[in-house]
C-alpha positions in Angstrom: 9.6 -29.6 -2.1 9.4 -26.6 -4.4 8.0 -24.4 -1.5 10.8 -25.6 0.8 13.4 -24.9 -1.9 12.0 -21.4 -2.4 12.1 -20.7 1.3 15.7 -22.0 1.5 16.8 -19.7 -1.4 15.0 -16.7 0.1 16.6 -17.4 3.5 20.1 -17.5 2.0 19.4 -14.2 0.1 18.0 -12.5 3.2 20.8 -13.8 5.3 23.3 -12.3 2.9 21.6 -9.0 3.2 20.8 -8.9 6.9 23.3 -11.2 8.5 22.4 -13.6 11.3 18.8 -14.1 12.6 17.6 -11.8 15.3 18.3 -14.2 18.2 22.0 -14.1 17.4 22.3 -10.3 17.6 23.4 -8.5 20.7 21.2 -5.8 22.0 23.9 -3.2 21.3 24.1 -4.2 17.6 20.3 -4.1 17.2 20.0 -0.7 18.8 22.8 0.8 16.7 21.4 -0.3 13.4 18.1 -1.9 12.4 17.7 -3.9 9.2 14.4 -3.3 7.5 12.7 -4.9 4.5 10.3 -2.4 3.1 7.5 -2.5 0.6 7.6 -2.4 -3.2 10.4 -0.5 -4.8 9.7 2.6 -6.9 6.3 3.5 -5.5 5.6 6.6 -3.4 4.8 4.6 -0.3 8.5 3.5 -0.2 10.3 6.5 -1.7 8.4 9.2 0.1 7.4 7.5 3.3 9.2 4.3 4.4 12.7 5.1 3.3 12.9 8.6 4.7 11.3 7.5 8.0 14.0 4.8 8.6 17.0 6.5 7.2 16.3 10.1 8.2 13.5 10.4 10.8 14.5 7.6 13.1 18.1 8.8 13.6 16.7 12.3 14.2 14.1 11.1 16.7 16.7 9.1 18.7 19.5 11.7 18.6 21.6 9.4 16.4 21.4 6.5 18.8 19.5 4.4 16.4 20.1 4.1 12.6 18.5 1.9 10.0 19.1 0.5 6.6 16.1 -0.4 4.4 15.7 -2.3 1.1 12.4 -3.0 -0.8 11.4 -6.7 -0.6 11.2 -7.0 -4.4 14.8 -5.9 -4.7 16.1 -8.1 -1.9 15.9 -11.4 -3.6 12.9 -12.3 -1.5 9.5 -13.5 -2.9 6.6 -11.9 -1.1 5.1 -15.4 -0.5 8.1 -16.2 1.8 8.2 -13.0 3.8 6.0 -14.2 6.7 8.1 -17.3 7.1 11.4 -15.4 7.0 10.1 -13.0 9.6 9.0 -15.9 11.8 12.5 -17.4 11.5 14.2 -14.1 12.4 16.1 -14.1 9.1 14.2 -10.9 8.3 14.0 -9.1 11.7 11.8 -6.2 10.5 9.7 -6.8 7.4 6.8 -5.7 5.2 4.5 -8.4 3.8 1.6 -8.1 1.4 -1.5 -9.7 3.0 -2.6 -11.1 -0.4 0.8 -13.0 -0.7 0.9 -14.1 3.0 -2.4 -15.9 2.3 -0.4 -18.7 0.6 0.9 -19.5 4.1 -2.0 -18.2 6.2 -5.2 -18.0 4.1 -7.1 -16.0 6.8 -4.7 -13.1 6.4 -6.1 -12.4 3.0 -9.6 -11.7 4.4 -9.2 -7.9 4.8 -8.3 -7.4 1.2 -10.6 -9.7 -0.8 -11.5 -8.4 -4.2 -14.8 -6.5 -4.1 -14.8 -6.0 -0.4 -13.8 -2.4 0.0 -14.8 -0.2 -3.0 -13.5 3.0 -1.4 -11.0 4.1 1.2 -13.5 4.6 4.0 -14.7 1.0 3.8 -11.1 -0.2 3.6 -10.3 1.6 6.9 -13.3 0.1 8.6 -12.3 -3.4 7.4 -8.8 -3.1 8.7 -9.9 -1.7 12.1 -12.3 -4.7 12.5 -9.7 -7.3 11.5 -6.6 -5.8 13.2 -7.1 -7.3 16.7 -7.3 -10.8 15.2 -4.3 -10.1 13.0 -2.2 -8.8 15.8 -3.0 -11.7 18.1 -2.4 -14.3 15.5 0.9 -12.9 14.3 2.2 -12.7 17.8 1.0 -16.1 19.1 1.4 -18.2 16.0 4.3 -16.6 14.2 6.2 -14.8 16.8 5.8 -11.5 15.0 4.9 -8.1 16.6 2.5 -6.2 14.3 3.6 -2.5 14.2 1.7 -1.1 11.2 -0.8 -1.9 8.4 -0.2 -0.1 5.1 -2.3 0.5 2.0 -1.4 1.0 -1.6 -3.5 3.1 -4.0 -6.7 1.5 -5.3 -6.5 -1.4 -7.7 -8.9 -0.6 -10.6 -9.8 -2.0 -14.0 -8.1 -0.6 -17.2 -9.5 -1.7 -20.6 -8.4 -1.2 -24.2 -11.8 -0.8 -25.6 -15.1 0.9 -24.5 -16.4 0.2 -21.1 -19.6 1.5 -19.6 -19.9 -0.6 -16.5 -18.5 -3.7 -14.7 -20.8 -5.8 -16.9 -18.7 -5.0 -19.9 -15.8 -7.0 -18.5 -17.7 -10.1 -19.7 -15.8 -12.0 -22.4 -12.6 -10.0 -21.9 -9.2 -11.5 -21.0 -8.3 -9.6 -17.8 -5.1 -9.5 -15.8 -5.4 -10.6 -12.2 -2.9 -11.0 -9.5 -4.7 -13.2 -6.9 -7.3 -15.9 -6.7 -10.0 -13.6 -5.3 -9.4 -11.1 -8.2 -9.7 -14.0 -10.6 -13.0 -15.1 -8.8 -14.4 -11.6 -9.3 -13.5 -11.4 -13.0 -14.9 -14.9 -13.7 -18.1 -14.0 -12.0 -18.4 -10.9 -14.2 -18.1 -13.2 -17.2 -14.5 -12.3 -17.9 -11.5 -14.5 -18.4 -8.9 -14.1 -15.6 -5.3 -14.2 -16.7 -2.7 -14.4 -13.9 0.0 -11.9 -14.9 2.9 -10.4 -13.0 3.0 -6.7 -12.8 6.2 -6.4 -14.9 4.4 -8.4 -17.7 1.3 -6.3 -17.9 2.3 -4.0 -20.8 3.8 -6.8 -22.9 0.6 -8.8 -22.5 -1.6 -5.8 -23.3 0.4 -5.0 -26.5 0.4 -8.6 -27.7 -3.3 -8.9 -27.2 -3.1 -11.6 -24.6 -5.1 -9.4 -22.3 -7.7 -6.7 -23.0 -8.1 -5.4 -19.5 -5.9 -5.3 -16.4 -6.4 -4.8 -12.7 -3.7 -2.7 -11.2 -3.1 0.6 -9.3 -4.3 3.8 -10.7 -0.9 5.5 -10.6 1.3 2.4 -11.1 -0.7 1.7 -14.3 0.1 5.2 -15.4 3.8 4.7 -14.6 4.1 1.7 -16.8 2.2 3.3 -19.7 -1.2 1.8 -19.5 -2.8 5.2 -20.3 -1.3 4.8 -23.8 -2.3 1.1 -24.3 -5.9 1.3 -22.9 -8.8 3.7 -23.4 -11.1 3.3 -20.4 -10.6 3.1 -16.6 -13.3 2.0 -14.1 -12.6 3.9 -10.9 -14.2 1.5 -8.4 -11.5 0.0 -6.2 -11.3 -3.8 -6.6 -8.9 -4.0 -3.6 -6.0 -2.0 -1.9 -2.9 -4.1 -1.8 -2.9 -4.1 2.0 0.4 -5.0 3.7 1.7 -5.4 7.3 4.9 -4.2 8.9 6.1 -6.2 11.8 9.1 -7.3 13.8 10.3 -10.8 14.8 9.7 -10.9 18.5 13.3 -11.8 19.2 14.4 -8.6 17.4 11.7 -6.5 19.0 12.4 -7.6 22.5 16.1 -7.1 22.1 15.5 -3.3 21.6 15.7 -1.1 24.7 12.4 0.1 26.2 13.2 3.6 25.0 13.6 2.6 21.4 10.4 0.5 21.5 8.5 3.5 22.9 9.8 5.7 20.1 8.7 3.2 17.4 5.3 2.6 19.1 4.7 6.3 19.0 6.1 7.1 15.5 5.0 4.1 13.4 1.3 4.9 13.7 2.1 8.3 12.3 4.0 6.7 9.4 1.0 4.4 8.9 -1.4 7.3 8.6 0.9 9.1 6.2 1.0 6.1 4.0 -2.8 5.7 4.0 -3.1 9.4 3.2 -0.6 9.0 0.3 -2.6 6.0 -1.0 -5.8 8.0 -1.0 -4.2 11.0 -2.7 -2.4 8.9 -5.2 -5.6 7.0 -6.1 -7.1 10.3 -7.2 -3.9 11.5 -8.8 -3.6 8.4 -10.9 -7.1 8.8 -12.3 -6.5 12.5 -13.0 -3.3 11.7 -14.9 -4.8 8.8 -16.9 -7.7 11.0 -18.1 -5.5 14.0 -18.7 -7.0 16.3 -16.1 -5.4 19.7 -15.3 -5.0 18.6 -11.7 -2.4 15.9 -12.8 1.0 17.1 -11.6 3.1 13.9 -11.0 2.2 11.4 -13.7 1.9 11.4 -17.5 -1.3 12.8 -18.9 -3.4 10.4 -20.9 -6.7 10.7 -22.7 -8.6 7.8 -21.1 -12.3 7.8 -20.3 -13.1 7.5 -16.6 -16.1 5.2 -15.9 -17.5 6.1 -12.5 -19.2 3.3 -10.5 -23.0 3.4 -11.0 -25.5 2.1 -8.4 -25.9 -1.0 -10.7 -22.1 -1.6 -10.4 -22.2 -1.5 -6.6 -25.2 -3.9 -6.5 -23.3 -6.2 -8.9 -20.2 -6.0 -6.7 -22.1 -6.9 -3.6 -23.9 -9.9 -5.2 -20.6 -11.2 -6.7 -18.7 -10.7 -3.4 -21.2 -12.7 -1.4 -22.0 -15.4 -3.9 -18.6 -15.9 -5.4 -15.6 -14.2 -3.9 -16.4 -14.7 -0.2 -17.9 -18.2 -0.8 -14.9 -19.5 -2.7 -12.5 -17.9 -0.2 -14.3 -19.8 2.6 -14.2 -23.0 0.6 -10.4 -22.6 0.2 -9.8 -21.4 3.7 -12.1 -23.6 5.8 -14.9 -23.4 8.4 -12.6 -21.7 10.9 -12.1 -18.8 8.5 -15.9 -18.3 8.2 -16.1 -18.2 12.0 -13.3 -15.6 12.2 -14.9 -13.5 9.4 -18.2 -13.4 11.1 -16.6 -12.3 14.4 -14.5 -9.5 12.8 -15.1 -8.2 9.3 -18.6 -9.5 8.6 -20.5 -7.2 11.0 -18.9 -4.0 9.6 -19.0 -5.1 6.0 -22.5 -6.4 6.1 -21.6 -9.8 4.6 -22.0 -13.1 6.4 -19.7 -16.0 5.6 -21.3 -19.4 5.5 -19.2 -22.5 6.1 -19.5 -25.3 3.5 
């Protein structure tokens, strides 16, 4: 009942912002103005890439024939967990959904961003490339959504408020997590996972409720973690992958010319967002440690703990024995089968059905 109530409330909020579902729109209306739900507010992915593309680039590329309005999903009265359903219904015709949050509706969608799977950007790109055909097919056939792009946020890393020399030092520490796979990884390290919303990280750190936090390198800097913590471990725990897609009714109502423009330009936007994520990962670390190369954040005095070979070995062991195993247990035998056909071969990890 609670889930249905949440979806109803999110539907009403989205309808107030975007009007009728896509099926009720005329082609002329859809072509004149597109309604977009973007990613998280305030981050560079949105302010530097998504918003300018839709409000400035698209009108320029189409000679003013197509315009768009965009709002971040976390300022639209929409919970990320409901985005997939709202896009399926057509209430949100064009939307951005975090894969980790869509996993509450479709557990398999969380596969590409499991904690400990991709410790660097290169491996994250390989994972997405391997999983993308399945994601595209499932979104279209099961949800009536056309996949148009896959985005990445900067690396999610571990901040701690006392000395840290390796991942092993997380043992015994209360650590902020934002998803079950992150909690599984922290627990396997001997830590105590504490599910905490992003907006509550600083309050929990200052009160002593948490001693470490997993969050983005630059977003952590933005909220002041560089002042409340002393050490940052630079291995990526995960990347906050998200998808951008269109309800098929809305997509098919566009003229072939507009669809061609979007098919050509959205991959460019995707690549720009990935490049931004990689650059900002490094910028966040530079600012947190107070490096001279920091130009956009606030300079801290943190100690960077670079991943050692022992850290990577520990990550791999924990991923196979705990994170992947528990994900399969929650997700089911079919998930193990899909994993072994897509991500498994490129990641080097086999999933075993229980």
